[in-house]
N, C-alpha and C positions, 0 to 999 in steps of 0.2 A: 449179174453174176452169171458166167458163162460155165465154171468146174469147180466141184467140191474135191479137194484133195486128200489121201491120208483118211477115207472113209470104208467103212463095208456097206454093202448094198444087200438088200432082202430079196432075193432072186424071185421068190412068191410076189406075183401082183395083189394089189388091193384093188377089188371089183367091186361097185357101188352100182346101185340104180341100174339094174341088168345091161350095164357094160357101157353105160354114161358118162362113168368117174373110173378112170384106171391110174393108179398110181404105184411107185415104188416107195419103200422106206428107206432111208440112207441112216446111218449111225456113225456118229463123231468118235473120234477116241476119247471124249469125255463123256459118254455115254449119251449124249443130247441126241436127238432124232428130229430130221424133216421129211418130208413126204414130197415126191417129185410125179406131178402128175398131168392128166389130160382131162377136158371138162368139154363132153360133145354137146351139141346145142338142146335146148331144152332148160324147164324150170325145174329146180330141185329143193329141198331143204335139209340143211346139214345139223346136226347137233352137237354138240362140242363136248368134252369132260374137262380138259385143259385147256387156258387159253389159247388162242391160235393166231397166227399171223398169214395173211394169206396174199402171197406176192405174185401178181400175174406178168409172166413174163412174157408172154406172146398171146395174140388175140386180145379180146375185151369180155366184159362180161359187166353185168350191172348186180348190186346185191343190196339186201335190206337186213341189218341185224335186228334181232328181237327187241322189240322197246321203240323201235325207230319208227316213223311214219312214213319216211320218204327213202326211194330208191336213189342208189346214187352208181353212178358208172365209174367203173375202172378199166383204164385202157391199160396197155401194155407198159410196164415200168411204174406201175401205182401199186398200192396194197390196202387192205383195210384188217382191223384187228377186231378179234371175237371175243369177249368175256368167257371163262371157263364154266361149265354147267348151263350152257345157253343154247342158241342157234341163230342161224343166219338163211335165208334165201338167195339164192343165186340163180340168174336167168343167163345164158348164151343163145343170142340169137342168128349169129352168122359165123361160121366156121367153127374151130376149136379155141378152147382158152387151154394154155399152158399155166401149170402156177407151181410155187413152191411153200410148204405148208411147214411154218416152224412152230413147234409147242413151246409155249413161254412158260 
């Protein structure tokens, strides 16, 4: 996906983990939301409220969803889903990972 058309963008950035994660919220005509962001190198834990789909659009990461025993690698062009009211660990070891997070 290269662009979203006919959307509104929240100008104020979402900044987490002392600036290691920065995103912007995109609001679609139907009211649904996604965030577009960057994750800088490090190991982080995210908590979810709603179910999420994390698409890696550039770079790479590895992730482990709560309850899973193993880490899984996610290169550019892949995604993983996380249940609502859950969490996931994510690690970026090289470069920056760019993502689209869809709230399902």
